[in-house]
N, C-alpha and C positions, 0 to 999 in steps of 0.2 A: 505493499500500499504506500509506496514511495510517493511523495508529494501529494498524497491524499487531499490535503486541504485545498489544492489549487484545481482538483478534478472532481470534486463532489458536483454533481449535477443539480441544479436548483430544483428540477421537477423530482429529484431523488429525494431532496429534503422534505418537499412538500408531501410526497408518496409516504415517507417515514414517520413524520409527525402525525399525519392522519390515520396511519395504520396503528399508532400508539395511542390513539384516543384523543389527541389534542384537538380542543374545540376549533372550529373553523375560523372565528375571529382572531384567535390568537395564531393560527397558521397564517393568516393573512398579514398580521402584525410583523411576524418573525420575517417573512419573506420580503416586506416591504423595505426592510433595511438594505436589501440586496438589490432592488430595482433601481436601475440607472447608475450603478457603481462605475466609477471611472479611476483611472490611475495613469500614472506617467512612469517612464522609466529614467531614473537619474543616473548619469554617468559624470565621469570628471570632465567631459566635454560639453556638458549641459544637460538638459530634460528633453525627452521625446515629445512629440505631440500627445495630447490626451486621447485617450482610447478607452472604450466600454470594456469592463470585465463581465462577462456573461456566464462563467461557471467558477465553481469554488466558493469558499466562504472567506470572510475577511481574516487575514493574518493579524496576530497579535491581540486578539479579542478572545476573552474567556467564555464568551458566549459562543463563538465558532466552534470551541472544543466540544461544548455541550451538543450543538447541532451535528458535529461530526459524530459523535458518540450515539446519539439519537439514531443517526442514520445507520451506523454499525449495529445497533441493537435490533432495528426493524429487519435489516438483511438477515441477521443471525436467526431471528424468528421464523423467517421464511425457510431457511435450510433445515430447522429441526423438524423431525417427524414424530419420533416417540421420545427420543433420549437427545439431550443436547450434544450433538457430534462436531461441534467447533470449539476451538479454543482461541480466546483473544488475550494478547499481551502487547501492551503499548501499541505499536501501529502494525501488529502483525496479526493475521487471521490464518488459521490452520482448519480446513475442513476435512473430517475423517469419513471415509466411505470405503466399502469393499473392493470396488472394481473402478477401473478408469472409465468404463462406460457408464457406470452409476453416477460417476462425478460430473461427467458431461451432461447427462441427462438431469441432474439437479441444477446444475449452473443454468442449462437452457430453460428449464421450468421457472427459475427464478428471474431471469432475464425477460421472458414472455410476460411475467406477472408484473413487472415494474413498469 
């Protein structure tokens, strides 16, 4: 999950918080913080032109960590069948399944549902 904060899809966040039972007004409030987000790239030669950031969560915000963890929790619940077959540690995820075919099937099921 290298560079995960930069790659969390905003619709993925919306899906995750809804799946975890967050009320719609709060989902809208959370996502409104990311609408129209812009940034620049700073270098020793000056700043780039401003551009929109359409994916990921804000870096340096404690709230972004909560959003990322919420997204991970919702994803992990999708993988669970009867027992928890995933291990989370820091920014690593291990999914345990008996066969490669079974893993591919579970990943595709999750992808189709998101």
